A tleap script that builds the chain and sets N, CA, C and O, in Angstrom:
source leaprc.protein.ff14SB
mol = sequence {
  NMET SER THR LEU ASP ASP TRP ILE MET ARG
  ALA ALA GLY ASP LEU GLY LEU PRO PRO ASP
  SER ILE THR ALA ASP LEU ARG ALA GLU LEU
  LEU ASP VAL THR ARG ASP ALA ALA HIE GLY
  VAL ALA ARG VAL ALA GLY PRO LEU THR CYS
  TYR LEU ILE GLY VAL ALA VAL GLY ARG GLY
  ASP PRO PRO HIE ALA ALA LEU ALA THR LEU
  LYS ALA SER LEU ALA GLN GLN LEU ALA ASN
  GLN THR ASP GLU SER ASP SER GLY SER GLU
  ARG GLU CSER
}
set mol.1.N position { 25.114 -2.026 1.725 }
set mol.1.CA position { 23.799 -1.660 1.231 }
set mol.1.C position { 23.169 -2.894 0.581 }
set mol.1.O position { 23.862 -3.701 -0.038 }
set mol.2.N position { 21.863 -3.028 0.728 }
set mol.2.CA position { 21.160 -4.185 0.181 }
set mol.2.C position { 20.819 -3.987 -1.288 }
set mol.2.O position { 20.897 -2.881 -1.823 }
set mol.3.N position { 20.443 -5.079 -1.917 }
set mol.3.CA position { 20.007 -5.019 -3.310 }
set mol.3.C position { 18.796 -4.098 -3.441 }
set mol.3.O position { 18.686 -3.340 -4.405 }
set mol.4.N position { 17.883 -4.167 -2.460 }
set mol.4.CA position { 16.707 -3.294 -2.481 }
set mol.4.C position { 17.118 -1.833 -2.392 }
set mol.4.O position { 16.622 -0.998 -3.148 }
set mol.5.N position { 18.024 -1.521 -1.467 }
set mol.5.CA position { 18.490 -0.134 -1.341 }
set mol.5.C position { 19.136 0.344 -2.636 }
set mol.5.O position { 18.894 1.463 -3.088 }
set mol.6.N position { 19.968 -0.526 -3.231 }
set mol.6.CA position { 20.605 -0.174 -4.503 }
set mol.6.C position { 19.554 0.115 -5.571 }
set mol.6.O position { 19.669 1.088 -6.316 }
set mol.7.N position { 18.520 -0.741 -5.641 }
set mol.7.CA position { 17.470 -0.553 -6.649 }
set mol.7.C position { 16.703 0.741 -6.405 }
set mol.7.O position { 16.444 1.491 -7.345 }
set mol.8.N position { 16.339 1.008 -5.163 }
set mol.8.CA position { 15.572 2.219 -4.842 }
set mol.8.C position { 16.370 3.459 -5.240 }
set mol.8.O position { 15.823 4.392 -5.829 }
set mol.9.N position { 17.658 3.466 -4.919 }
set mol.9.CA position { 18.491 4.615 -5.275 }
set mol.9.C position { 18.604 4.754 -6.798 }
set mol.9.O position { 18.551 5.863 -7.330 }
set mol.10.N position { 18.760 3.631 -7.489 }
set mol.10.CA position { 18.871 3.685 -8.950 }
set mol.10.C position { 17.559 4.156 -9.581 }
set mol.10.O position { 17.554 5.027 -10.450 }
set mol.11.N position { 16.442 3.563 -9.128 }
set mol.11.CA position { 15.134 3.937 -9.679 }
set mol.11.C position { 14.846 5.409 -9.415 }
set mol.11.O position { 14.355 6.117 -10.293 }
set mol.12.N position { 15.155 5.870 -8.196 }
set mol.12.CA position { 14.943 7.287 -7.872 }
set mol.12.C position { 15.776 8.164 -8.801 }
set mol.12.O position { 15.278 9.152 -9.340 }
set mol.13.N position { 17.035 7.803 -8.986 }
set mol.13.CA position { 17.895 8.573 -9.880 }
set mol.13.C position { 17.398 8.577 -11.312 }
set mol.13.O position { 17.413 9.610 -11.981 }
set mol.14.N position { 16.956 7.411 -11.783 }
set mol.14.CA position { 16.445 7.316 -13.153 }
set mol.14.C position { 15.212 8.188 -13.357 }
set mol.14.O position { 14.966 8.677 -14.459 }
set mol.15.N position { 14.441 8.380 -12.293 }
set mol.15.CA position { 13.234 9.211 -12.364 }
set mol.15.C position { 13.504 10.672 -12.012 }
set mol.15.O position { 12.581 11.485 -11.966 }
set mol.16.N position { 14.775 11.002 -11.764 }
set mol.16.CA position { 15.128 12.379 -11.429 }
set mol.16.C position { 14.717 12.775 -10.022 }
set mol.16.O position { 14.498 13.952 -9.737 }
set mol.17.N position { 14.615 11.782 -9.140 }
set mol.17.CA position { 14.230 12.034 -7.745 }
set mol.17.C position { 15.455 11.935 -6.851 }
set mol.17.O position { 16.429 11.273 -7.208 }
set mol.18.N position { 15.419 12.586 -5.691 }
set mol.18.CA position { 16.546 12.451 -4.770 }
set mol.18.C position { 16.662 11.002 -4.282 }
set mol.18.O position { 15.653 10.311 -4.148 }
set mol.19.N position { 17.885 10.544 -4.017 }
set mol.19.CA position { 18.077 9.153 -3.613 }
set mol.19.C position { 17.376 8.786 -2.304 }
set mol.19.O position { 17.110 7.611 -2.052 }
set mol.20.N position { 17.081 9.772 -1.484 }
set mol.20.CA position { 16.415 9.492 -0.203 }
set mol.20.C position { 14.905 9.741 -0.288 }
set mol.20.O position { 14.273 10.089 0.710 }
set mol.21.N position { 14.336 9.562 -1.474 }
set mol.21.CA position { 12.906 9.816 -1.673 }
set mol.21.C position { 12.020 8.900 -0.836 }
set mol.21.O position { 10.919 9.288 -0.445 }
set mol.22.N position { 12.493 7.695 -0.562 }
set mol.22.CA position { 11.729 6.755 0.265 }
set mol.22.C position { 12.532 6.483 1.527 }
set mol.22.O position { 13.534 5.769 1.503 }
set mol.23.N position { 12.075 7.063 2.627 }
set mol.23.CA position { 12.738 6.821 3.910 }
set mol.23.C position { 12.429 5.396 4.376 }
set mol.23.O position { 11.531 4.748 3.840 }
set mol.24.N position { 13.161 4.919 5.356 }
set mol.24.CA position { 12.928 3.569 5.887 }
set mol.24.C position { 11.506 3.443 6.437 }
set mol.24.O position { 10.856 2.417 6.235 }
set mol.25.N position { 11.013 4.479 7.131 }
set mol.25.CA position { 9.655 4.437 7.677 }
set mol.25.C position { 8.612 4.407 6.564 }
set mol.25.O position { 7.653 3.639 6.630 }
set mol.26.N position { 8.798 5.240 5.546 }
set mol.26.CA position { 7.862 5.273 4.429 }
set mol.26.C position { 7.878 3.938 3.683 }
set mol.26.O position { 6.829 3.428 3.289 }
set mol.27.N position { 9.058 3.382 3.494 }
set mol.27.CA position { 9.168 2.079 2.823 }
set mol.27.C position { 8.382 1.013 3.593 }
set mol.27.O position { 7.639 0.229 3.001 }
set mol.28.N position { 8.553 0.993 4.911 }
set mol.28.CA position { 7.847 0.003 5.732 }
set mol.28.C position { 6.329 0.179 5.615 }
set mol.28.O position { 5.596 -0.803 5.497 }
set mol.29.N position { 5.866 1.421 5.646 }
set mol.29.CA position { 4.426 1.675 5.520 }
set mol.29.C position { 3.896 1.274 4.148 }
set mol.29.O position { 2.821 0.683 4.045 }
set mol.30.N position { 4.650 1.596 3.087 }
set mol.30.CA position { 4.239 1.208 1.735 }
set mol.30.C position { 4.161 -0.311 1.599 }
set mol.30.O position { 3.218 -0.845 1.015 }
set mol.31.N position { 5.159 -0.994 2.144 }
set mol.31.CA position { 5.159 -2.454 2.057 }
set mol.31.C position { 4.007 -3.066 2.853 }
set mol.31.O position { 3.422 -4.065 2.435 }
set mol.32.N position { 3.684 -2.466 3.998 }
set mol.32.CA position { 2.547 -2.959 4.795 }
set mol.32.C position { 1.231 -2.806 4.036 }
set mol.32.O position { 0.428 -3.738 3.981 }
set mol.33.N position { 1.016 -1.639 3.458 }
set mol.33.CA position { -0.225 -1.404 2.712 }
set mol.33.C position { -0.277 -2.303 1.478 }
set mol.33.O position { -1.331 -2.846 1.145 }
set mol.34.N position { 0.852 -2.457 0.808 }
set mol.34.CA position { 0.911 -3.329 -0.360 }
set mol.34.C position { 0.565 -4.758 0.018 }
set mol.34.O position { -0.206 -5.419 -0.678 }
set mol.35.N position { 1.129 -5.236 1.114 }
set mol.35.CA position { 0.846 -6.591 1.586 }
set mol.35.C position { -0.627 -6.758 1.919 }
set mol.35.O position { -1.259 -7.738 1.525 }
set mol.36.N position { -1.170 -5.782 2.657 }
set mol.36.CA position { -2.580 -5.872 3.059 }
set mol.36.C position { -3.509 -5.860 1.846 }
set mol.36.O position { -4.496 -6.594 1.812 }
set mol.37.N position { -3.197 -5.035 0.859 }
set mol.37.CA position { -4.020 -4.994 -0.355 }
set mol.37.C position { -3.894 -6.300 -1.139 }
set mol.37.O position { -4.886 -6.823 -1.648 }
set mol.38.N position { -2.683 -6.817 -1.231 }
set mol.38.CA position { -2.461 -8.050 -1.990 }
set mol.38.C position { -3.156 -9.245 -1.344 }
set mol.38.O position { -3.696 -10.103 -2.042 }
set mol.39.N position { -3.144 -9.303 -0.024 }
set mol.39.CA position { -3.750 -10.441 0.677 }
set mol.39.C position { -5.225 -10.237 0.979 }
set mol.39.O position { -5.979 -11.206 1.060 }
set mol.40.N position { -5.648 -8.990 1.147 }
set mol.40.CA position { -7.026 -8.727 1.535 }
set mol.40.C position { -7.967 -8.442 0.392 }
set mol.40.O position { -9.181 -8.588 0.535 }
set mol.41.N position { -7.421 -8.032 -0.755 }
set mol.41.CA position { -8.259 -7.688 -1.905 }
set mol.41.C position { -7.958 -8.685 -3.020 }
set mol.41.O position { -8.768 -9.564 -3.314 }
set mol.42.N position { -6.810 -8.544 -3.624 }
set mol.42.CA position { -6.330 -9.450 -4.674 }
set mol.42.C position { -4.842 -9.175 -4.836 }
set mol.42.O position { -4.381 -8.060 -4.593 }
set mol.43.N position { -4.107 -10.172 -5.239 }
set mol.43.CA position { -2.649 -10.015 -5.342 }
set mol.43.C position { -2.259 -8.787 -6.157 }
set mol.43.O position { -1.367 -8.039 -5.757 }
set mol.44.N position { -2.903 -8.573 -7.275 }
set mol.44.CA position { -2.537 -7.437 -8.136 }
set mol.44.C position { -2.912 -6.093 -7.516 }
set mol.44.O position { -2.456 -5.051 -7.987 }
set mol.45.N position { -3.727 -6.100 -6.476 }
set mol.45.CA position { -4.091 -4.839 -5.813 }
set mol.45.C position { -2.893 -4.214 -5.105 }
set mol.45.O position { -2.866 -3.000 -4.899 }
set mol.46.N position { -1.909 -5.017 -4.734 }
set mol.46.CA position { -0.736 -4.488 -4.032 }
set mol.46.C position { 0.008 -3.427 -4.817 }
set mol.46.O position { 0.080 -2.280 -4.376 }
set mol.47.N position { 0.568 -3.779 -5.979 }
set mol.47.CA position { 1.313 -2.766 -6.729 }
set mol.47.C position { 0.427 -1.638 -7.249 }
set mol.47.O position { 0.866 -0.491 -7.334 }
set mol.48.N position { -0.812 -1.958 -7.596 }
set mol.48.CA position { -1.706 -0.904 -8.077 }
set mol.48.C position { -2.045 0.085 -6.966 }
set mol.48.O position { -2.211 1.278 -7.221 }
set mol.49.N position { -2.148 -0.410 -5.742 }
set mol.49.CA position { -2.389 0.473 -4.588 }
set mol.49.C position { -1.197 1.410 -4.385 }
set mol.49.O position { -1.378 2.598 -4.118 }
set mol.50.N position { 0.019 0.878 -4.512 }
set mol.50.CA position { 1.215 1.733 -4.395 }
set mol.50.C position { 1.219 2.801 -5.480 }
set mol.50.O position { 1.585 3.950 -5.233 }
set mol.51.N position { 0.811 2.413 -6.681 }
set mol.51.CA position { 0.742 3.384 -7.769 }
set mol.51.C position { -0.247 4.497 -7.419 }
set mol.51.O position { 0.050 5.677 -7.610 }
set mol.52.N position { -1.412 4.124 -6.911 }
set mol.52.CA position { -2.416 5.133 -6.543 }
set mol.52.C position { -1.897 6.064 -5.452 }
set mol.52.O position { -2.167 7.265 -5.479 }
set mol.53.N position { -1.160 5.521 -4.502 }
set mol.53.CA position { -0.555 6.362 -3.460 }
set mol.53.C position { 0.412 7.345 -4.113 }
set mol.53.O position { 0.437 8.523 -3.756 }
set mol.54.N position { 1.208 6.865 -5.069 }
set mol.54.CA position { 2.137 7.752 -5.782 }
set mol.54.C position { 1.427 8.849 -6.548 }
set mol.54.O position { 1.890 9.990 -6.574 }
set mol.55.N position { 0.301 8.512 -7.176 }
set mol.55.CA position { -0.476 9.528 -7.892 }
set mol.55.C position { -0.992 10.571 -6.903 }
set mol.55.O position { -0.932 11.770 -7.177 }
set mol.56.N position { -1.499 10.120 -5.755 }
set mol.56.CA position { -2.004 11.059 -4.739 }
set mol.56.C position { -0.882 11.967 -4.238 }
set mol.56.O position { -1.088 13.168 -4.063 }
set mol.57.N position { 0.297 11.402 -4.009 }
set mol.57.CA position { 1.438 12.201 -3.553 }
set mol.57.C position { 1.853 13.177 -4.654 }
set mol.57.O position { 2.192 14.326 -4.372 }
set mol.58.N position { 1.825 12.721 -5.898 }
set mol.58.CA position { 2.172 13.593 -7.019 }
set mol.58.C position { 1.245 14.786 -7.156 }
set mol.58.O position { 1.651 15.847 -7.632 }
set mol.59.N position { -0.007 14.609 -6.735 }
set mol.59.CA position { -0.944 15.736 -6.826 }
set mol.59.C position { -0.868 16.622 -5.584 }
set mol.59.O position { -1.553 17.641 -5.500 }
set mol.60.N position { -0.023 16.226 -4.612 }
set mol.60.CA position { 0.225 17.104 -3.475 }
set mol.60.C position { -0.144 16.557 -2.113 }
set mol.60.O position { 0.122 17.207 -1.102 }
set mol.61.N position { -0.753 15.371 -2.054 }
set mol.61.CA position { -1.077 14.793 -0.742 }
set mol.61.C position { 0.213 14.376 -0.041 }
set mol.61.O position { 1.121 13.856 -0.689 }
set mol.62.N position { 0.312 14.593 1.268 }
set mol.62.CA position { 1.480 14.078 1.990 }
set mol.62.C position { 1.467 12.546 1.957 }
set mol.62.O position { 0.402 11.939 2.067 }
set mol.63.N position { 2.629 11.919 1.808 }
set mol.63.CA position { 2.671 10.454 1.717 }
set mol.63.C position { 1.955 9.753 2.873 }
set mol.63.O position { 1.209 8.798 2.659 }
set mol.64.N position { 2.182 10.226 4.085 }
set mol.64.CA position { 1.590 9.546 5.240 }
set mol.64.C position { 0.066 9.719 5.269 }
set mol.64.O position { -0.644 8.850 5.774 }
set mol.65.N position { -0.435 10.824 4.735 }
set mol.65.CA position { -1.888 11.023 4.664 }
set mol.65.C position { -2.508 10.068 3.644 }
set mol.65.O position { -3.555 9.476 3.902 }
set mol.66.N position { -1.862 9.919 2.487 }
set mol.66.CA position { -2.372 8.990 1.469 }
set mol.66.C position { -2.342 7.559 2.000 }
set mol.66.O position { -3.279 6.791 1.782 }
set mol.67.N position { -1.271 7.208 2.691 }
set mol.67.CA position { -1.172 5.879 3.290 }
set mol.67.C position { -2.263 5.661 4.337 }
set mol.67.O position { -2.904 4.611 4.365 }
set mol.68.N position { -2.465 6.646 5.185 }
set mol.68.CA position { -3.482 6.518 6.237 }
set mol.68.C position { -4.876 6.346 5.635 }
set mol.68.O position { -5.679 5.556 6.132 }
set mol.69.N position { -5.156 7.082 4.570 }
set mol.69.CA position { -6.458 6.973 3.912 }
set mol.69.C position { -6.685 5.559 3.399 }
set mol.69.O position { -7.757 4.988 3.602 }
set mol.70.N position { -5.673 4.986 2.730 }
set mol.70.CA position { -5.853 3.650 2.177 }
set mol.70.C position { -5.772 2.562 3.232 }
set mol.70.O position { -6.393 1.511 3.074 }
set mol.71.N position { -5.021 2.786 4.306 }
set mol.71.CA position { -5.030 1.826 5.424 }
set mol.71.C position { -6.437 1.725 6.002 }
set mol.71.O position { -6.927 0.629 6.274 }
set mol.72.N position { -7.082 2.871 6.186 }
set mol.72.CA position { -8.449 2.892 6.722 }
set mol.72.C position { -9.412 2.223 5.750 }
set mol.72.O position { -10.301 1.481 6.168 }
set mol.73.N position { -9.241 2.481 4.466 }
set mol.73.CA position { -10.105 1.879 3.458 }
set mol.73.C position { -9.925 0.363 3.422 }
set mol.73.O position { -10.903 -0.378 3.319 }
set mol.74.N position { -8.685 -0.095 3.508 }
set mol.74.CA position { -8.429 -1.532 3.536 }
set mol.74.C position { -9.014 -2.185 4.780 }
set mol.74.O position { -9.568 -3.282 4.709 }
set mol.75.N position { -8.892 -1.512 5.918 }
set mol.75.CA position { -9.465 -2.051 7.152 }
set mol.75.C position { -10.973 -2.209 7.015 }
set mol.75.O position { -11.540 -3.211 7.454 }
set mol.76.N position { -11.620 -1.224 6.409 }
set mol.76.CA position { -13.063 -1.297 6.192 }
set mol.76.C position { -13.402 -2.431 5.222 }
set mol.76.O position { -14.361 -3.172 5.442 }
set mol.77.N position { -12.623 -2.566 4.157 }
set mol.77.CA position { -12.829 -3.630 3.178 }
set mol.77.C position { -12.730 -4.996 3.848 }
set mol.77.O position { -13.566 -5.869 3.614 }
set mol.78.N position { -11.712 -5.178 4.677 }
set mol.78.CA position { -11.522 -6.465 5.344 }
set mol.78.C position { -12.631 -6.724 6.363 }
set mol.78.O position { -13.081 -7.859 6.517 }
set mol.79.N position { -13.066 -5.681 7.052 }
set mol.79.CA position { -14.168 -5.833 8.007 }
set mol.79.C position { -15.445 -6.229 7.283 }
set mol.79.O position { -16.186 -7.086 7.765 }
set mol.80.N position { -15.713 -5.621 6.135 }
set mol.80.CA position { -16.892 -5.972 5.347 }
set mol.80.C position { -16.826 -7.415 4.867 }
set mol.80.O position { -17.832 -8.125 4.884 }
set mol.81.N position { -15.641 -7.851 4.437 }
set mol.81.CA position { -15.484 -9.232 3.993 }
set mol.81.C position { -15.724 -10.202 5.140 }
set mol.81.O position { -16.342 -11.250 4.950 }
set mol.82.N position { -15.237 -9.861 6.330 }
set mol.82.CA position { -15.435 -10.702 7.501 }
set mol.82.C position { -16.909 -10.769 7.852 }
set mol.82.O position { -17.432 -11.843 8.147 }
set mol.83.N position { -17.589 -9.616 7.821 }
set mol.83.CA position { -19.028 -9.586 8.105 }
set mol.83.C position { -19.800 -10.442 7.111 }
set mol.83.O position { -20.711 -11.176 7.494 }
set mol.84.N position { -19.437 -10.349 5.830 }
set mol.84.CA position { -20.128 -11.116 4.802 }
set mol.84.C position { -19.899 -12.611 4.976 }
set mol.84.O position { -20.828 -13.399 4.800 }
set mol.85.N position { -18.665 -13.021 5.323 }
set mol.85.CA position { -18.409 -14.433 5.497 }
set mol.85.C position { -19.057 -14.959 6.777 }
set mol.85.O position { -19.473 -16.116 6.832 }
set mol.86.N position { -19.146 -14.105 7.815 }
set mol.86.CA position { -19.839 -14.502 9.046 }
set mol.86.C position { -21.321 -14.685 8.768 }
set mol.86.O position { -21.939 -15.616 9.284 }
set mol.87.N position { -21.887 -13.819 7.971 }
set mol.87.CA position { -23.314 -13.919 7.611 }
set mol.87.C position { -23.567 -15.185 6.813 }
set mol.87.O position { -24.586 -15.848 7.007 }
set mol.88.N position { -22.656 -15.523 5.924 }
set mol.88.CA position { -22.779 -16.732 5.130 }
set mol.88.C position { -22.727 -17.977 5.978 }
set mol.88.O position { -23.458 -18.930 5.707 }
set mol.89.N position { -21.876 -18.003 7.012 }
set mol.89.CA position { -21.800 -19.182 7.876 }
set mol.89.C position { -23.033 -19.312 8.736 }
set mol.89.O position { -23.456 -20.424 9.051 }
set mol.90.N position { -23.632 -18.165 9.130 }
set mol.90.CA position { -24.846 -18.230 9.935 }
set mol.90.C position { -25.992 -18.794 9.105 }
set mol.90.O position { -26.829 -19.527 9.631 }
set mol.91.N position { -26.045 -18.464 7.819 }
set mol.91.CA position { -27.099 -18.981 6.948 }
set mol.91.C position { -26.960 -20.480 6.737 }
set mol.91.O position { -27.951 -21.198 6.602 }
set mol.92.N position { -25.696 -20.948 6.711 }
set mol.92.CA position { -25.455 -22.376 6.486 }
set mol.92.C position { -25.839 -23.196 7.700 }
set mol.92.O position { -26.117 -24.387 7.564 }
set mol.93.N position { -25.865 -22.595 8.896 }
set mol.93.CA position { -26.142 -23.350 10.135 }
set mol.93.C position { -27.584 -23.739 10.249 }
set mol.93.O position { -27.976 -24.375 11.227 }
savepdb mol mol.pdb
quit
């Protein structure tokens, strides 16, 4: 078992959650969204985005639905940033 797996199991136990609370697929999706938020918005957006997903799941949203919502939002954010930077380069020409 990896150090990450050990930590996830320990953290889950400390929070009174089952050790398999984060499946391998869910972990991969969370890490992808965290990476995209950290690189596309701001570095600190990564962990805060994961926290928001956890809050949404805590209120009853399915994890994959919360992830899909924020993936779509991040895609829109990045598209808007690209459009804005493209507009800026056209003005400079």
